[in-house]
VOFI-952526 format. One line per 2 residues: their letters; for each residue x, y, z of N, C-alpha, C. Coordinates in Angstrom, 1 decimal, always signed. Layout:
N
A = X,Y,Z,X,Y,Z,X,Y,Z  ...
END
This chain:
104
ML = +20.9,+6.2,+0.4,+20.5,+6.3,-1.0,+20.3,+5.0,-1.6  +19.2,+4.8,-2.3,+18.9,+3.6,-3.0,+19.5,+3.5,-4.4
DD = +20.0,+2.3,-4.7,+20.5,+2.1,-6.1,+19.3,+1.7,-6.9  +18.6,+2.7,-7.4,+17.3,+2.5,-8.1,+17.4,+2.8,-9.6
GH = +18.6,+2.8,-10.1,+18.8,+3.0,-11.5,+18.2,+1.9,-12.4  +17.9,+0.8,-11.9,+17.3,-0.3,-12.7,+15.8,-0.3,-12.7
VP = +15.1,+0.7,-12.0,+13.7,+0.7,-11.9,+13.2,+1.9,-12.8  +12.0,+1.7,-13.4,+11.5,+2.8,-14.2,+11.3,+4.1,-13.5
PF = +11.4,+5.2,-14.2,+11.4,+6.6,-13.6,+10.1,+6.8,-12.8  +9.0,+6.4,-13.2,+7.7,+6.6,-12.5,+7.8,+5.8,-11.1
HR = +8.4,+4.6,-11.2,+8.5,+3.8,-9.9,+9.4,+4.5,-9.0  +10.5,+5.1,-9.4,+11.4,+5.9,-8.6,+10.7,+7.0,-7.9
RV = +9.9,+7.7,-8.6,+9.1,+8.8,-8.0,+8.1,+8.3,-7.0  +7.5,+7.2,-7.3,+6.5,+6.6,-6.3,+7.3,+6.2,-5.0
YA = +8.4,+5.5,-5.2,+9.2,+5.1,-4.0,+9.7,+6.3,-3.2  +10.1,+7.3,-3.9,+10.6,+8.5,-3.1,+9.4,+9.1,-2.3
EA = +8.3,+9.1,-2.9,+7.1,+9.7,-2.2,+6.7,+8.8,-1.0  +6.7,+7.5,-1.2,+6.3,+6.6,-0.2,+7.3,+6.6,+1.0
RQ = +8.5,+6.9,+0.7,+9.5,+7.0,+1.8,+9.3,+8.3,+2.7  +8.4,+9.2,+2.2,+8.1,+10.3,+3.1,+7.0,+10.1,+4.1
IP = +6.4,+8.9,+4.0,+5.3,+8.6,+4.9,+5.9,+8.1,+6.2  +5.7,+8.8,+7.3,+6.4,+8.4,+8.6,+5.8,+7.1,+9.2
PG = +6.5,+6.4,+10.0,+6.0,+5.3,+10.7,+4.7,+5.6,+11.5  +3.7,+4.7,+11.4,+2.4,+5.0,+12.1,+1.5,+5.8,+11.3
CI = +1.9,+6.3,+10.1,+1.0,+7.0,+9.3,+0.7,+6.2,+8.0  -0.4,+6.6,+7.3,-0.7,+5.9,+6.1,-1.1,+7.0,+5.0
AT = -1.1,+6.5,+3.8,-1.6,+7.3,+2.7,-2.3,+6.3,+1.8  -3.1,+6.9,+0.9,-3.8,+6.0,-0.1,-3.0,+6.1,-1.4
YG = -3.3,+5.1,-2.3,-2.7,+5.1,-3.6,-3.0,+6.4,-4.3  -4.3,+6.8,-4.2,-4.7,+8.1,-4.8,-4.0,+9.3,-4.3
EL = -3.8,+9.3,-3.0,-3.0,+10.4,-2.4,-1.6,+10.5,-2.9  -1.0,+9.3,-3.1,+0.4,+9.3,-3.6,+0.3,+9.8,-5.1
AE = -0.7,+9.4,-5.8,-0.8,+9.8,-7.2,-0.9,+11.4,-7.3  -1.8,+11.9,-6.4,-1.9,+13.4,-6.3,-0.6,+14.1,-5.9
AL = +0.1,+13.5,-5.0,+1.4,+14.1,-4.5,+2.4,+14.1,-5.7  +2.3,+13.1,-6.6,+3.2,+13.0,-7.7,+2.7,+13.9,-8.9
HE = +1.6,+14.6,-8.7,+1.0,+15.4,-9.7,+0.6,+14.6,-10.9  +0.1,+13.4,-10.6,-0.4,+12.4,-11.6,-1.8,+11.9,-11.2
PG = -2.8,+12.8,-11.1,-4.1,+12.4,-10.7,-4.6,+11.3,-11.7  -5.3,+10.4,-11.1,-5.9,+9.3,-11.9,-4.9,+8.1,-12.0
SA = -3.7,+8.2,-11.4,-2.7,+7.1,-11.6,-2.6,+6.2,-10.4  -3.7,+6.2,-9.6,-3.6,+5.4,-8.4,-3.3,+3.9,-8.7
RA = -3.8,+3.4,-9.7,-3.6,+2.0,-10.1,-2.1,+1.8,-10.5  -1.5,+2.8,-11.2,-0.1,+2.7,-11.6,+0.8,+2.8,-10.3
VG = +0.3,+3.6,-9.3,+1.1,+3.7,-8.1,+1.1,+2.3,-7.4  -0.1,+1.7,-7.4,-0.2,+0.4,-6.8,+0.7,-0.7,-7.5
QA = +0.7,-0.6,-8.8,+1.6,-1.5,-9.5,+3.0,-1.3,-9.2  +3.4,+0.0,-9.1,+4.8,+0.3,-8.8,+5.2,-0.2,-7.4
LG = +4.3,+0.0,-6.4,+4.5,-0.5,-5.1,+4.5,-2.0,-5.0  +3.7,-2.7,-5.9,+3.7,-4.1,-6.0,+5.0,-4.7,-6.5
AN = +5.8,-3.9,-7.2,+7.1,-4.3,-7.8,+8.2,-3.8,-6.9  +7.9,-3.2,-5.8,+8.9,-2.6,-4.9,+10.1,-3.6,-4.5
PF = +11.3,-3.3,-5.0,+12.4,-4.2,-4.6,+13.1,-3.8,-3.3  +12.6,-2.7,-2.7,+13.3,-2.1,-1.6,+12.6,-2.2,-0.2
AP = +11.6,-3.0,-0.1,+10.9,-3.2,+1.1,+11.9,-3.7,+2.2  +11.8,-3.2,+3.4,+11.0,-2.2,+3.9,+11.5,-0.8,+3.9
LV = +12.6,-0.6,+3.1,+13.2,+0.8,+3.0,+12.2,+1.7,+2.3  +11.5,+1.2,+1.4,+10.3,+1.9,+0.8,+9.1,+1.2,+1.4
PC = +8.5,+1.9,+2.3,+7.4,+1.3,+3.2,+6.1,+1.2,+2.5  +6.0,+0.4,+1.5,+4.8,+0.2,+0.7,+3.6,-0.3,+1.6
HR = +3.9,-0.9,+2.7,+2.8,-1.3,+3.6,+2.0,-0.1,+4.2  +2.5,+1.1,+4.1,+1.8,+2.3,+4.6,+0.9,+2.9,+3.6
VL = +0.7,+2.2,+2.5,-0.2,+2.8,+1.4,-1.4,+1.8,+1.3  -2.5,+2.4,+1.4,-3.8,+1.7,+1.4,-4.6,+2.1,+0.2
AA = -5.6,+1.2,+0.0,-6.6,+1.6,-1.0,-7.6,+2.6,-0.5  -8.5,+3.1,-1.3,-9.5,+4.1,-0.9,-10.3,+3.6,+0.2
AG = -10.9,+4.5,+1.0,-11.9,+4.2,+2.0,-11.3,+3.3,+3.1  -10.0,+3.4,+3.3,-9.3,+2.6,+4.4,-9.2,+1.1,+4.1
RP = -9.5,+0.7,+2.9,-9.3,-0.8,+2.6,-7.8,-1.0,+2.5  -7.4,-2.2,+2.9,-5.9,-2.4,+3.0,-5.2,-2.5,+1.6
GG = -6.0,-2.9,+0.6,-5.3,-3.0,-0.7,-4.5,-4.3,-0.7  -3.5,-4.4,-1.6,-2.8,-5.6,-1.7,-1.4,-5.5,-1.1
FS = -0.7,-6.6,-1.1,+0.7,-6.6,-0.6,+1.4,-7.8,-1.2  +2.5,-7.5,-1.9,+3.1,-8.6,-2.7,+4.2,-9.3,-1.9
AP = +4.6,-8.8,-0.7,+5.7,-9.4,+0.0,+5.2,-10.8,+0.6  +6.2,-11.6,+1.0,+5.8,-12.9,+1.7,+4.8,-12.7,+2.8
GG = +3.8,-13.5,+2.8,+2.7,-13.4,+3.9,+1.6,-12.5,+3.4  +1.7,-11.8,+2.3,+0.7,-11.0,+1.7,+0.0,-10.0,+2.7
LA = -1.3,-9.9,+2.6,-2.0,-8.9,+3.4,-1.8,-9.1,+4.9  -1.7,-10.3,+5.4,-1.4,-10.5,+6.8,-0.1,-9.8,+7.3
TK = +0.9,-9.9,+6.4,+2.1,-9.2,+6.7,+2.0,-7.7,+6.7  +1.2,-7.2,+5.8,+1.0,-5.7,+5.7,+0.3,-5.3,+7.0
LA = -0.8,-6.0,+7.4,-1.5,-5.6,+8.5,-0.7,-5.7,+9.8  +0.2,-6.7,+9.9,+1.0,-6.9,+11.0,+2.0,-5.7,+11.1
LL = +2.6,-5.3,+10.0,+3.6,-4.2,+10.0,+2.9,-2.9,+10.5  +1.7,-2.7,+10.0,+0.9,-1.5,+10.4,+0.6,-1.6,+11.8
SC = +0.2,-2.7,+12.3,-0.1,-2.9,+13.7,+1.1,-2.6,+14.6  +2.3,-3.1,+14.2,+3.5,-2.8,+14.9,+3.8,-1.4,+15.0
EQ = +3.5,-0.6,+14.0,+3.7,+0.8,+13.9,+2.6,+1.6,+14.6  +1.5,+0.9,+15.1,+0.4,+1.5,+15.7,-0.3,+2.5,+14.8
AQ = -0.4,+2.1,+13.5,-1.1,+3.0,+12.6,-2.5,+3.3,+12.9  -2.8,+4.6,+12.8,-4.2,+5.1,+13.1,-4.8,+5.5,+11.8
FG = -6.1,+5.3,+11.7,-6.9,+5.6,+10.5,-7.9,+6.6,+10.8  -7.6,+7.9,+10.4,-8.6,+9.0,+10.6,-9.1,+9.1,+12.1
GQ = -8.1,+8.9,+13.0,-8.5,+9.1,+14.4,-9.1,+7.8,+15.0  -9.2,+6.8,+14.2,-9.8,+5.5,+14.7,-8.7,+4.7,+15.3
PG = -9.0,+3.7,+16.2,-8.0,+2.9,+16.8,-7.2,+2.2,+15.7  -6.0,+1.7,+16.1,-5.2,+0.9,+15.1,-5.9,-0.3,+14.6
LF = -5.3,-0.9,+13.6,-6.0,-2.0,+12.9,-6.6,-3.1,+13.9  -5.8,-3.5,+14.9,-6.2,-4.6,+15.7,-6.7,-4.2,+17.1
EG = -6.8,-2.9,+17.3,-7.3,-2.4,+18.6,-8.8,-2.3,+18.6  -9.5,-2.9,+19.7,-10.9,-2.8,+19.8,-11.7,-3.5,+18.8
RG = -11.1,-4.5,+18.1,-11.8,-5.3,+17.1,-12.1,-6.7,+17.8  -13.4,-7.1,+17.5,-13.8,-8.4,+18.1,-13.6,-9.6,+17.3
END
């Protein structure tokens, strides 16, 4: 259980939903917004994940922007760290190879 009493209620909901994404799987900010019954709040989901004080327990690296774009990542190393974590998990995107497989 996370000691999340110091984070805003919306952020708590986002973090709980993100924790449901299994290793090797991804979701988009928009999909999390829909799962929270907050359509149109993809940007707010991204802001909540950007403020995530519980990484990697709340796996914000598994959440991408629309159309498979990586989106941002506020942890040390930025986007390179996000992509490395996803690569370690062998994340697949719509049946496509993992991020670093088969790329030239």
